[in-house]
DONU-864287 format. One record per atom (N, C-alpha, C, O): residue number from 1; chain; x, y, z. Coordinates in Angstrom, 1 decimal. Example, Ala and Ser with C-alpha at 12.3 -4.5 7.8 and 13.67 -1.06 7.14 Angstrom:
<atoms>
+-----+--------+--------+--------+--------+
! num ! chaine !      X !      Y !      Z !
+-----+--------+--------+--------+--------+
!   1 !      A !   13.2 !   -5.7 !    7.8 !
!   1 !      A !   12.3 !   -4.5 !    7.8 !
!   1 !      A !   13.2 !   -3.3 !    7.8 !
!   1 !      A !   14.2 !   -3.3 !    8.5 !
!   2 !      A !   12.8 !   -2.2 !    7.1 !
!   2 !      A !   13.7 !   -1.1 !    7.1 !
!   2 !      A !   12.9 !    0.0 !    7.9 !
!   2 !      A !   13.4 !    1.1 !    8.0 !
+-----+--------+--------+--------+--------+
</atoms>
This chain:
<atoms>
+-----+--------+--------+--------+--------+
! num ! chaine !      X !      Y !      Z !
+-----+--------+--------+--------+--------+
!   1 !      A !   -0.3 !  -16.7 !  -19.1 !
!   1 !      A !    0.9 !  -16.6 !  -18.4 !
!   1 !      A !    1.1 !  -15.1 !  -18.0 !
!   1 !      A !    0.7 !  -14.2 !  -18.6 !
!   2 !      A !    1.8 !  -15.0 !  -16.8 !
!   2 !      A !    2.1 !  -13.6 !  -16.4 !
!   2 !      A !    3.6 !  -13.5 !  -16.4 !
!   2 !      A !    4.3 !  -14.4 !  -15.8 !
!   3 !      A !    4.1 !  -12.5 !  -17.0 !
!   3 !      A !    5.6 !  -12.2 !  -17.1 !
!   3 !      A !    5.9 !  -11.0 !  -16.2 !
!   3 !      A !    5.5 !   -9.9 !  -16.5 !
!   4 !      A !    6.5 !  -11.3 !  -15.1 !
!   4 !      A !    6.9 !  -10.2 !  -14.1 !
!   4 !      A !    8.3 !   -9.8 !  -14.4 !
!   4 !      A !    9.2 !  -10.7 !  -14.2 !
!   5 !      A !    8.5 !   -8.6 !  -14.7 !
!   5 !      A !    9.9 !   -8.1 !  -15.1 !
!   5 !      A !   10.2 !   -6.7 !  -14.7 !
!   5 !      A !    9.3 !   -6.0 !  -14.2 !
!   6 !      A !   11.4 !   -6.3 !  -14.9 !
!   6 !      A !   11.9 !   -5.0 !  -14.7 !
!   6 !      A !   12.3 !   -4.4 !  -16.1 !
!   6 !      A !   13.2 !   -5.0 !  -16.7 !
!   7 !      A !   11.7 !   -3.4 !  -16.5 !
!   7 !      A !   12.0 !   -2.8 !  -17.9 !
!   7 !      A !   13.4 !   -2.6 !  -18.2 !
!   7 !      A !   13.8 !   -2.8 !  -19.4 !
!   8 !      A !   14.2 !   -2.2 !  -17.2 !
!   8 !      A !   15.6 !   -1.9 !  -17.5 !
!   8 !      A !   16.6 !   -3.1 !  -17.4 !
!   8 !      A !   17.8 !   -2.9 !  -17.6 !
!   9 !      A !   16.0 !   -4.2 !  -17.1 !
!   9 !      A !   16.9 !   -5.4 !  -16.9 !
!   9 !      A !   17.1 !   -6.1 !  -18.3 !
!   9 !      A !   16.2 !   -6.5 !  -19.0 !
!  10 !      A !   18.4 !   -6.3 !  -18.6 !
!  10 !      A !   18.7 !   -6.9 !  -19.9 !
!  10 !      A !   18.3 !   -8.4 !  -19.9 !
!  10 !      A !   17.9 !   -8.9 !  -21.0 !
!  11 !      A !   18.3 !   -9.1 !  -18.8 !
!  11 !      A !   17.8 !  -10.5 !  -18.8 !
!  11 !      A !   16.3 !  -10.5 !  -19.1 !
!  11 !      A !   15.8 !  -11.4 !  -19.8 !
!  12 !      A !   15.6 !   -9.6 !  -18.5 !
!  12 !      A !   14.2 !   -9.5 !  -18.7 !
!  12 !      A !   13.9 !   -9.2 !  -20.2 !
!  12 !      A !   12.9 !   -9.8 !  -20.8 !
!  13 !      A !   14.6 !   -8.4 !  -20.8 !
!  13 !      A !   14.4 !   -8.1 !  -22.2 !
!  13 !      A !   14.7 !   -9.3 !  -23.1 !
!  13 !      A !   13.9 !   -9.6 !  -24.0 !
!  14 !      A !   15.8 !  -10.1 !  -22.8 !
!  14 !      A !   16.0 !  -11.3 !  -23.5 !
!  14 !      A !   14.9 !  -12.3 !  -23.3 !
!  14 !      A !   14.5 !  -12.9 !  -24.3 !
!  15 !      A !   14.4 !  -12.4 !  -22.1 !
!  15 !      A !   13.3 !  -13.3 !  -21.8 !
!  15 !      A !   12.0 !  -12.9 !  -22.6 !
!  15 !      A !   11.3 !  -13.8 !  -23.2 !
!  16 !      A !   11.7 !  -11.6 !  -22.6 !
!  16 !      A !   10.5 !  -11.1 !  -23.3 !
!  16 !      A !   10.7 !  -11.4 !  -24.8 !
!  16 !      A !    9.7 !  -11.8 !  -25.5 !
!  17 !      A !   11.9 !  -11.1 !  -25.3 !
!  17 !      A !   12.1 !  -11.4 !  -26.8 !
!  17 !      A !   11.9 !  -12.9 !  -27.1 !
!  17 !      A !   11.4 !  -13.2 !  -28.1 !
!  18 !      A !   12.4 !  -13.7 !  -26.2 !
!  18 !      A !   12.2 !  -15.2 !  -26.3 !
!  18 !      A !   10.8 !  -15.6 !  -26.4 !
!  18 !      A !   10.4 !  -16.4 !  -27.2 !
!  19 !      A !   10.0 !  -15.0 !  -25.5 !
!  19 !      A !    8.5 !  -15.3 !  -25.5 !
!  19 !      A !    7.9 !  -14.9 !  -26.8 !
!  19 !      A !    7.1 !  -15.6 !  -27.3 !
!  20 !      A !    8.2 !  -13.7 !  -27.2 !
!  20 !      A !    7.6 !  -13.1 !  -28.5 !
!  20 !      A !    8.1 !  -14.0 !  -29.7 !
!  20 !      A !    7.2 !  -14.4 !  -30.5 !
!  21 !      A !    9.4 !  -14.3 !  -29.7 !
!  21 !      A !    9.9 !  -15.2 !  -30.8 !
!  21 !      A !    9.1 !  -16.5 !  -30.9 !
!  21 !      A !    8.9 !  -17.0 !  -32.0 !
!  22 !      A !    8.8 !  -17.1 !  -29.7 !
!  22 !      A !    8.1 !  -18.4 !  -29.7 !
!  22 !      A !    6.6 !  -18.2 !  -29.7 !
!  22 !      A !    5.8 !  -19.2 !  -29.5 !
!  23 !      A !    6.1 !  -17.0 !  -30.0 !
!  23 !      A !    4.7 !  -16.7 !  -30.1 !
!  23 !      A !    3.9 !  -17.2 !  -28.9 !
!  23 !      A !    2.8 !  -17.7 !  -29.1 !
!  24 !      A !    4.4 !  -16.9 !  -27.7 !
!  24 !      A !    3.7 !  -17.3 !  -26.5 !
!  24 !      A !    3.0 !  -16.0 !  -26.0 !
!  24 !      A !    3.6 !  -15.0 !  -25.8 !
!  25 !      A !    1.7 !  -16.1 !  -25.7 !
!  25 !      A !    1.0 !  -15.0 !  -25.2 !
!  25 !      A !    1.2 !  -14.8 !  -23.7 !
!  25 !      A !    1.3 !  -15.8 !  -22.9 !
!  26 !      A !    1.4 !  -13.6 !  -23.2 !
!  26 !      A !    1.6 !  -13.4 !  -21.8 !
!  26 !      A !    1.1 !  -12.0 !  -21.4 !
!  26 !      A !    1.0 !  -11.1 !  -22.3 !
!  27 !      A !    0.8 !  -11.8 !  -20.1 !
!  27 !      A !    0.5 !  -10.5 !  -19.6 !
!  27 !      A !    1.8 !  -10.0 !  -18.9 !
!  27 !      A !    2.3 !  -10.7 !  -18.0 !
!  28 !      A !    2.1 !   -8.8 !  -19.2 !
!  28 !      A !    3.4 !   -8.2 !  -18.6 !
!  28 !      A !    3.0 !   -7.4 !  -17.4 !
!  28 !      A !    2.0 !   -6.7 !  -17.4 !
!  29 !      A !    3.8 !   -7.6 !  -16.4 !
!  29 !      A !    3.6 !   -6.9 !  -15.1 !
!  29 !      A !    5.0 !   -6.3 !  -14.6 !
!  29 !      A !    6.0 !   -7.1 !  -14.5 !
!  30 !      A !    5.0 !   -5.1 !  -14.3 !
!  30 !      A !    6.3 !   -4.4 !  -13.9 !
!  30 !      A !    6.5 !   -4.7 !  -12.4 !
!  30 !      A !    5.7 !   -4.3 !  -11.6 !
!  31 !      A !    7.6 !   -5.3 !  -12.1 !
!  31 !      A !    7.9 !   -5.8 !  -10.8 !
!  31 !      A !    8.1 !   -4.6 !   -9.8 !
!  31 !      A !    7.8 !   -4.7 !   -8.6 !
!  32 !      A !    8.5 !   -3.5 !  -10.3 !
!  32 !      A !    8.8 !   -2.3 !   -9.4 !
!  32 !      A !    7.5 !   -1.6 !   -9.2 !
!  32 !      A !    7.3 !   -1.1 !   -8.1 !
!  33 !      A !    6.6 !   -1.5 !  -10.2 !
!  33 !      A !    5.3 !   -0.8 !  -10.0 !
!  33 !      A !    4.2 !   -1.7 !   -9.3 !
!  33 !      A !    3.4 !   -1.2 !   -8.6 !
!  34 !      A !    4.3 !   -3.0 !   -9.6 !
!  34 !      A !    3.3 !   -3.9 !   -9.1 !
!  34 !      A !    4.0 !   -5.1 !   -8.4 !
!  34 !      A !    3.9 !   -6.2 !   -8.9 !
!  35 !      A !    4.7 !   -4.7 !   -7.4 !
!  35 !      A !    5.5 !   -5.8 !   -6.6 !
!  35 !      A !    4.5 !   -6.8 !   -6.1 !
!  35 !      A !    3.5 !   -6.5 !   -5.5 !
!  36 !      A !    4.8 !   -8.1 !   -6.3 !
!  36 !      A !    4.0 !   -9.2 !   -5.8 !
!  36 !      A !    3.9 !   -9.1 !   -4.3 !
!  36 !      A !    4.8 !   -8.7 !   -3.6 !
!  37 !      A !    2.7 !   -9.4 !   -3.8 !
!  37 !      A !    2.4 !   -9.4 !   -2.3 !
!  37 !      A !    3.1 !  -10.6 !   -1.7 !
!  37 !      A !    3.5 !  -11.5 !   -2.4 !
!  38 !      A !    3.2 !  -10.6 !   -0.4 !
!  38 !      A !    3.8 !  -11.7 !    0.3 !
!  38 !      A !    3.0 !  -13.0 !    0.1 !
!  38 !      A !    3.5 !  -14.1 !    0.0 !
!  39 !      A !    1.7 !  -12.8 !    0.0 !
!  39 !      A !    0.8 !  -14.0 !   -0.3 !
!  39 !      A !    1.0 !  -14.5 !   -1.7 !
!  39 !      A !    1.1 !  -15.7 !   -1.9 !
!  40 !      A !    1.2 !  -13.6 !   -2.7 !
!  40 !      A !    1.5 !  -14.1 !   -4.1 !
!  40 !      A !    2.8 !  -14.8 !   -4.1 !
!  40 !      A !    3.0 !  -15.8 !   -4.7 !
!  41 !      A !    3.8 !  -14.2 !   -3.5 !
!  41 !      A !    5.2 !  -14.7 !   -3.4 !
!  41 !      A !    5.2 !  -16.1 !   -2.8 !
!  41 !      A !    5.9 !  -17.0 !   -3.2 !
!  42 !      A !    4.4 !  -16.2 !   -1.7 !
!  42 !      A !    4.3 !  -17.5 !   -1.0 !
!  42 !      A !    3.7 !  -18.6 !   -2.0 !
!  42 !      A !    4.2 !  -19.7 !   -2.1 !
!  43 !      A !    2.7 !  -18.2 !   -2.7 !
!  43 !      A !    2.1 !  -19.1 !   -3.7 !
!  43 !      A !    3.2 !  -19.5 !   -4.8 !
!  43 !      A !    3.3 !  -20.6 !   -5.2 !
!  44 !      A !    3.9 !  -18.5 !   -5.3 !
!  44 !      A !    4.9 !  -18.7 !   -6.4 !
!  44 !      A !    6.0 !  -19.6 !   -5.9 !
!  44 !      A !    6.4 !  -20.6 !   -6.5 !
!  45 !      A !    6.4 !  -19.4 !   -4.7 !
!  45 !      A !    7.5 !  -20.1 !   -4.0 !
!  45 !      A !    7.1 !  -21.6 !   -3.9 !
!  45 !      A !    7.9 !  -22.5 !   -4.3 !
!  46 !      A !    5.9 !  -21.8 !   -3.3 !
!  46 !      A !    5.5 !  -23.2 !   -3.1 !
!  46 !      A !    5.3 !  -23.9 !   -4.5 !
!  46 !      A !    5.6 !  -25.1 !   -4.6 !
!  47 !      A !    4.8 !  -23.2 !   -5.4 !
!  47 !      A !    4.5 !  -23.9 !   -6.8 !
!  47 !      A !    5.8 !  -24.1 !   -7.5 !
!  47 !      A !    5.9 !  -25.1 !   -8.3 !
!  48 !      A !    6.9 !  -23.4 !   -7.2 !
!  48 !      A !    8.1 !  -23.5 !   -7.9 !
!  48 !      A !    9.0 !  -24.7 !   -7.5 !
!  48 !      A !    9.8 !  -25.2 !   -8.2 !
!  49 !      A !    8.7 !  -25.2 !   -6.2 !
!  49 !      A !    9.5 !  -26.2 !   -5.6 !
!  49 !      A !   11.0 !  -25.8 !   -5.5 !
!  49 !      A !   11.9 !  -26.7 !   -5.5 !
!  50 !      A !   11.3 !  -24.5 !   -5.4 !
!  50 !      A !   12.6 !  -24.0 !   -5.3 !
!  50 !      A !   12.8 !  -23.6 !   -3.8 !
!  50 !      A !   11.8 !  -23.2 !   -3.1 !
!  51 !      A !   14.1 !  -23.5 !   -3.4 !
!  51 !      A !   14.3 !  -22.9 !   -2.1 !
!  51 !      A !   13.9 !  -21.4 !   -2.1 !
!  51 !      A !   14.1 !  -20.8 !   -3.2 !
!  52 !      A !   13.5 !  -20.8 !   -1.1 !
!  52 !      A !   13.1 !  -19.4 !   -1.1 !
!  52 !      A !   14.2 !  -18.5 !   -1.5 !
!  52 !      A !   14.0 !  -17.4 !   -2.1 !
!  53 !      A !   15.4 !  -18.9 !   -1.1 !
!  53 !      A !   16.6 !  -18.1 !   -1.5 !
!  53 !      A !   16.7 !  -17.8 !   -3.0 !
!  53 !      A !   17.2 !  -16.7 !   -3.4 !
!  54 !      A !   16.2 !  -18.7 !   -3.8 !
!  54 !      A !   16.2 !  -18.5 !   -5.3 !
!  54 !      A !   15.4 !  -17.3 !   -5.7 !
!  54 !      A !   15.5 !  -16.9 !   -6.9 !
!  55 !      A !   14.5 !  -16.8 !   -4.9 !
!  55 !      A !   13.6 !  -15.7 !   -5.2 !
!  55 !      A !   14.3 !  -14.4 !   -4.9 !
!  55 !      A !   13.8 !  -13.3 !   -5.3 !
!  56 !      A !   15.5 !  -14.4 !   -4.3 !
!  56 !      A !   16.2 !  -13.2 !   -4.0 !
!  56 !      A !   17.2 !  -12.8 !   -5.1 !
!  56 !      A !   17.9 !  -13.7 !   -5.6 !
!  57 !      A !   17.2 !  -11.5 !   -5.5 !
!  57 !      A !   18.1 !  -11.0 !   -6.5 !
!  57 !      A !   19.5 !  -10.8 !   -5.8 !
!  57 !      A !   19.8 !   -9.7 !   -5.3 !
!  58 !      A !   20.2 !  -11.9 !   -5.6 !
!  58 !      A !   21.5 !  -11.8 !   -4.8 !
!  58 !      A !   22.5 !  -10.9 !   -5.4 !
!  58 !      A !   23.5 !  -10.6 !   -4.7 !
!  59 !      A !   22.4 !  -10.6 !   -6.7 !
!  59 !      A !   23.4 !   -9.7 !   -7.3 !
!  59 !      A !   23.0 !   -8.2 !   -7.2 !
!  59 !      A !   23.7 !   -7.3 !   -7.7 !
!  60 !      A !   21.8 !   -8.0 !   -6.6 !
!  60 !      A !   21.3 !   -6.6 !   -6.6 !
!  60 !      A !   21.9 !   -5.8 !   -5.5 !
!  60 !      A !   22.4 !   -6.3 !   -4.5 !
!  61 !      A !   21.9 !   -4.5 !   -5.7 !
!  61 !      A !   22.5 !   -3.5 !   -4.8 !
!  61 !      A !   21.9 !   -3.5 !   -3.4 !
!  61 !      A !   22.5 !   -3.5 !   -2.4 !
!  62 !      A !   20.5 !   -3.6 !   -3.4 !
!  62 !      A !   19.8 !   -3.6 !   -2.1 !
!  62 !      A !   20.1 !   -4.8 !   -1.3 !
!  62 !      A !   20.3 !   -4.7 !   -0.1 !
!  63 !      A !   20.2 !   -6.0 !   -2.0 !
!  63 !      A !   20.5 !   -7.2 !   -1.3 !
!  63 !      A !   21.9 !   -7.1 !   -0.6 !
!  63 !      A !   22.0 !   -7.5 !    0.6 !
!  64 !      A !   22.9 !   -6.5 !   -1.3 !
!  64 !      A !   24.2 !   -6.3 !   -0.7 !
!  64 !      A !   24.2 !   -5.3 !    0.4 !
!  64 !      A !   24.8 !   -5.5 !    1.5 !
!  65 !      A !   23.5 !   -4.2 !    0.2 !
!  65 !      A !   23.4 !   -3.1 !    1.2 !
!  65 !      A !   22.8 !   -3.6 !    2.5 !
!  65 !      A !   23.3 !   -3.1 !    3.5 !
!  66 !      A !   21.8 !   -4.4 !    2.4 !
!  66 !      A !   21.1 !   -4.9 !    3.6 !
!  66 !      A !   21.8 !   -6.1 !    4.2 !
!  66 !      A !   21.4 !   -6.6 !    5.2 !
!  67 !      A !   23.0 !   -6.5 !    3.6 !
!  67 !      A !   23.7 !   -7.7 !    4.1 !
!  67 !      A !   22.8 !   -8.9 !    4.2 !
!  67 !      A !   22.9 !   -9.6 !    5.2 !
!  68 !      A !   22.0 !   -9.2 !    3.2 !
!  68 !      A !   21.0 !  -10.2 !    3.3 !
!  68 !      A !   21.6 !  -11.6 !    3.3 !
!  68 !      A !   21.0 !  -12.6 !    3.7 !
!  69 !      A !   22.8 !  -11.7 !    2.7 !
!  69 !      A !   23.4 !  -13.0 !    2.7 !
!  69 !      A !   23.5 !  -13.6 !    4.1 !
!  69 !      A !   23.3 !  -14.8 !    4.3 !
!  70 !      A !   23.8 !  -12.8 !    5.1 !
!  70 !      A !   23.9 !  -13.2 !    6.5 !
!  70 !      A !   22.5 !  -13.2 !    7.2 !
!  70 !      A !   22.2 !  -14.1 !    7.9 !
!  71 !      A !   21.8 !  -12.1 !    7.0 !
!  71 !      A !   20.5 !  -11.9 !    7.7 !
!  71 !      A !   19.5 !  -13.0 !    7.3 !
!  71 !      A !   18.7 !  -13.4 !    8.2 !
!  72 !      A !   19.4 !  -13.5 !    6.1 !
!  72 !      A !   18.4 !  -14.5 !    5.7 !
!  72 !      A !   18.6 !  -15.8 !    6.5 !
!  72 !      A !   17.6 !  -16.5 !    6.7 !
!  73 !      A !   19.8 !  -16.1 !    6.9 !
!  73 !      A !   20.0 !  -17.3 !    7.7 !
!  73 !      A !   19.2 !  -17.4 !    9.0 !
!  73 !      A !   18.9 !  -18.5 !    9.4 !
!  74 !      A !   18.9 !  -16.2 !    9.5 !
!  74 !      A !   18.1 !  -16.2 !   10.8 !
!  74 !      A !   16.7 !  -15.8 !   10.6 !
!  74 !      A !   15.9 !  -15.7 !   11.6 !
!  75 !      A !   16.3 !  -15.5 !    9.4 !
!  75 !      A !   14.9 !  -15.1 !    9.2 !
!  75 !      A !   14.0 !  -16.2 !    8.9 !
!  75 !      A !   14.4 !  -17.2 !    8.3 !
!  76 !      A !   12.7 !  -16.2 !    9.4 !
!  76 !      A !   11.7 !  -17.2 !    9.0 !
!  76 !      A !   11.3 !  -17.0 !    7.6 !
!  76 !      A !   11.6 !  -16.0 !    7.0 !
!  77 !      A !   10.7 !  -18.1 !    7.0 !
!  77 !      A !   10.2 !  -18.0 !    5.7 !
!  77 !      A !    9.2 !  -16.9 !    5.5 !
!  77 !      A !    9.3 !  -16.1 !    4.5 !
!  78 !      A !    8.4 !  -16.7 !    6.5 !
!  78 !      A !    7.4 !  -15.6 !    6.4 !
!  78 !      A !    8.1 !  -14.2 !    6.4 !
!  78 !      A !    7.6 !  -13.3 !    5.7 !
!  79 !      A !    9.1 !  -14.1 !    7.2 !
!  79 !      A !    9.8 !  -12.8 !    7.2 !
!  79 !      A !   10.5 !  -12.5 !    5.9 !
!  79 !      A !   10.6 !  -11.4 !    5.4 !
!  80 !      A !   11.0 !  -13.6 !    5.3 !
!  80 !      A !   11.7 !  -13.5 !    4.0 !
!  80 !      A !   10.7 !  -13.1 !    2.9 !
!  80 !      A !   10.9 !  -12.2 !    2.1 !
!  81 !      A !    9.5 !  -13.7 !    3.0 !
!  81 !      A !    8.4 !  -13.3 !    2.0 !
!  81 !      A !    8.0 !  -11.9 !    2.2 !
!  81 !      A !    7.8 !  -11.1 !    1.2 !
!  82 !      A !    7.8 !  -11.4 !    3.4 !
!  82 !      A !    7.5 !  -10.0 !    3.7 !
!  82 !      A !    8.5 !   -9.1 !    3.2 !
!  82 !      A !    8.2 !   -8.0 !    2.6 !
!  83 !      A !    9.8 !   -9.4 !    3.4 !
!  83 !      A !   10.9 !   -8.6 !    2.9 !
!  83 !      A !   10.9 !   -8.5 !    1.4 !
!  83 !      A !   11.0 !   -7.4 !    0.8 !
!  84 !      A !   10.7 !   -9.6 !    0.7 !
!  84 !      A !   10.7 !   -9.7 !   -0.8 !
!  84 !      A !    9.5 !   -8.8 !   -1.3 !
!  84 !      A !    9.7 !   -8.0 !   -2.2 !
!  85 !      A !    8.4 !   -8.8 !   -0.6 !
!  85 !      A !    7.2 !   -8.0 !   -1.1 !
!  85 !      A !    7.4 !   -6.6 !   -0.8 !
!  85 !      A !    6.6 !   -5.7 !   -1.3 !
!  86 !      A !    8.3 !   -6.2 !    0.0 !
!  86 !      A !    8.5 !   -4.8 !    0.4 !
!  86 !      A !    9.2 !   -4.0 !   -0.7 !
!  86 !      A !    9.2 !   -2.8 !   -0.7 !
!  87 !      A !   10.0 !   -4.7 !   -1.6 !
!  87 !      A !   10.7 !   -4.0 !   -2.6 !
!  87 !      A !   10.9 !   -4.9 !   -3.8 !
!  87 !      A !   11.7 !   -5.9 !   -3.7 !
!  88 !      A !   10.3 !   -4.6 !   -4.9 !
!  88 !      A !   10.4 !   -5.5 !   -6.1 !
!  88 !      A !   11.9 !   -5.7 !   -6.6 !
!  88 !      A !   12.1 !   -6.7 !   -7.2 !
!  89 !      A !   12.7 !   -4.8 !   -6.2 !
!  89 !      A !   14.1 !   -4.9 !   -6.7 !
!  89 !      A !   14.9 !   -6.0 !   -5.9 !
!  89 !      A !   16.0 !   -6.4 !   -6.3 !
!  90 !      A !   14.3 !   -6.5 !   -4.9 !
!  90 !      A !   14.9 !   -7.6 !   -4.1 !
!  90 !      A !   14.6 !   -9.0 !   -4.8 !
!  90 !      A !   15.2 !  -10.0 !   -4.5 !
!  91 !      A !   13.6 !   -9.0 !   -5.7 !
!  91 !      A !   13.1 !  -10.2 !   -6.3 !
!  91 !      A !   13.9 !  -10.6 !   -7.5 !
!  91 !      A !   14.1 !   -9.7 !   -8.4 !
!  92 !      A !   14.4 !  -11.8 !   -7.6 !
!  92 !      A !   15.0 !  -12.3 !   -8.8 !
!  92 !      A !   14.0 !  -12.2 !  -10.0 !
!  92 !      A !   12.9 !  -12.6 !   -9.8 !
!  93 !      A !   14.5 !  -11.8 !  -11.1 !
!  93 !      A !   13.7 !  -11.6 !  -12.2 !
!  93 !      A !   14.3 !  -12.1 !  -13.5 !
!  93 !      A !   15.5 !  -12.3 !  -13.6 !
!  94 !      A !   13.5 !  -12.4 !  -14.5 !
!  94 !      A !   12.0 !  -12.3 !  -14.5 !
!  94 !      A !   11.4 !  -13.5 !  -13.8 !
!  94 !      A !   12.0 !  -14.5 !  -13.5 !
!  95 !      A !   10.1 !  -13.3 !  -13.5 !
!  95 !      A !    9.3 !  -14.4 !  -13.0 !
!  95 !      A !    8.3 !  -14.7 !  -14.1 !
!  95 !      A !    7.7 !  -13.8 !  -14.6 !
!  96 !      A !    8.1 !  -16.0 !  -14.4 !
!  96 !      A !    7.1 !  -16.4 !  -15.4 !
!  96 !      A !    6.1 !  -17.3 !  -14.7 !
!  96 !      A !    6.5 !  -18.4 !  -14.2 !
!  97 !      A !    4.9 !  -16.8 !  -14.5 !
!  97 !      A !    3.9 !  -17.6 !  -13.8 !
!  97 !      A !    3.0 !  -18.3 !  -14.8 !
!  97 !      A !    2.3 !  -17.6 !  -15.6 !
!  98 !      A !    3.0 !  -19.6 !  -14.8 !
!  98 !      A !    2.1 !  -20.4 !  -15.8 !
!  98 !      A !    1.1 !  -21.1 !  -14.9 !
!  98 !      A !    1.2 !  -21.1 !  -13.7 !
!  99 !      A !    0.2 !  -21.8 !  -15.6 !
!  99 !      A !   -0.8 !  -22.6 !  -14.9 !
!  99 !      A !   -0.1 !  -23.7 !  -14.1 !
!  99 !      A !   -0.5 !  -24.1 !  -13.0 !
! 100 !      A !    1.0 !  -24.3 !  -14.7 !
! 100 !      A !    1.6 !  -25.4 !  -14.1 !
! 100 !      A !    2.8 !  -25.1 !  -13.2 !
! 100 !      A !    3.1 !  -25.9 !  -12.3 !
! 101 !      A !    3.5 !  -24.0 !  -13.4 !
! 101 !      A !    4.7 !  -23.8 !  -12.8 !
! 101 !      A !    5.0 !  -22.3 !  -12.6 !
! 101 !      A !    4.3 !  -21.4 !  -13.1 !
! 102 !      A !    6.1 !  -22.1 !  -11.9 !
! 102 !      A !    6.7 !  -20.7 !  -11.7 !
! 102 !      A !    8.1 !  -20.8 !  -12.1 !
! 102 !      A !    8.9 !  -21.6 !  -11.4 !
! 103 !      A !    8.5 !  -20.0 !  -13.0 !
! 103 !      A !    9.9 !  -20.0 !  -13.5 !
! 103 !      A !   10.6 !  -18.8 !  -13.0 !
! 103 !      A !   10.1 !  -17.7 !  -13.2 !
! 104 !      A !   11.7 !  -18.9 !  -12.3 !
! 104 !      A !   12.5 !  -17.8 !  -11.7 !
! 104 !      A !   13.7 !  -17.6 !  -12.5 !
! 104 !      A !   14.6 !  -18.5 !  -12.6 !
! 105 !      A !   13.9 !  -16.4 !  -13.0 !
! 105 !      A !   15.1 !  -16.1 !  -13.8 !
! 105 !      A !   14.9 !  -16.6 !  -15.2 !
! 105 !      A !   13.9 !  -17.3 !  -15.4 !
! 106 !      A !   15.8 !  -16.3 !  -16.1 !
! 106 !      A !   15.6 !  -16.8 !  -17.5 !
! 106 !      A !   16.7 !  -17.7 !  -17.9 !
! 106 !      A !   17.9 !  -17.5 !  -17.8 !
! 107 !      A !   16.3 !  -18.9 !  -18.3 !
! 107 !      A !   17.2 !  -19.9 !  -18.8 !
! 107 !      A !   16.4 !  -20.5 !  -20.0 !
! 107 !      A !   15.4 !  -21.2 !  -19.9 !
! 108 !      A !   16.9 !  -20.2 !  -21.2 !
! 108 !      A !   16.2 !  -20.5 !  -22.5 !
! 108 !      A !   15.9 !  -22.0 !  -22.6 !
! 108 !      A !   14.9 !  -22.4 !  -23.0 !
! 109 !      A !   16.9 !  -22.9 !  -22.2 !
! 109 !      A !   16.7 !  -24.3 !  -22.3 !
! 109 !      A !   15.6 !  -24.8 !  -21.3 !
! 109 !      A !   14.8 !  -25.6 !  -21.7 !
! 110 !      A !   15.6 !  -24.3 !  -20.1 !
! 110 !      A !   14.6 !  -24.7 !  -19.1 !
! 110 !      A !   13.2 !  -24.2 !  -19.6 !
! 110 !      A !   12.2 !  -24.9 !  -19.5 !
! 111 !      A !   13.2 !  -22.9 !  -20.1 !
! 111 !      A !   11.9 !  -22.4 !  -20.5 !
! 111 !      A !   11.4 !  -23.2 !  -21.7 !
! 111 !      A !   10.2 !  -23.4 !  -21.8 !
! 112 !      A !   12.3 !  -23.6 !  -22.6 !
! 112 !      A !   11.9 !  -24.4 !  -23.8 !
! 112 !      A !   11.3 !  -25.7 !  -23.3 !
! 112 !      A !   10.2 !  -26.2 !  -23.8 !
! 113 !      A !   11.9 !  -26.4 !  -22.4 !
! 113 !      A !   11.4 !  -27.6 !  -21.8 !
! 113 !      A !   10.1 !  -27.5 !  -21.2 !
! 113 !      A !    9.2 !  -28.3 !  -21.4 !
! 114 !      A !    9.9 !  -26.4 !  -20.5 !
! 114 !      A !    8.6 !  -26.1 !  -19.7 !
! 114 !      A !    7.5 !  -25.6 !  -20.6 !
! 114 !      A !    6.3 !  -26.0 !  -20.4 !
! 115 !      A !    7.8 !  -24.9 !  -21.6 !
! 115 !      A !    6.8 !  -24.2 !  -22.4 !
! 115 !      A !    6.5 !  -24.6 !  -23.8 !
! 115 !      A !    5.5 !  -24.3 !  -24.4 !
! 116 !      A !    7.5 !  -25.3 !  -24.4 !
! 116 !      A !    7.3 !  -25.7 !  -25.8 !
! 116 !      A !    7.0 !  -27.1 !  -26.0 !
! 116 !      A !    6.8 !  -27.6 !  -27.1 !
+-----+--------+--------+--------+--------+
</atoms>
């Protein structure tokens, strides 16, 4: 599994602690230093079966500064993927990439269902 996170994010810290507590092995990747490419994000998005909007950190400062709530409505999926790959802080975190699925954000009940 690959755990894509932001070190200063409290939700990411909770998710990482959850993984450790459940003795699940994972490779950690810093979202800000190793931002997923648009190609990776496209793969994650398609595998997740979620709307692409779920990949945006809608509570983030950059999201609000760029007025993305309105702009995303007129952007193509490819443009949205390119935008996400341009700045890791735009991406909802953490991302957990498994062989079977891609989990966006941390929800302990969902993670337990998927991973345990």
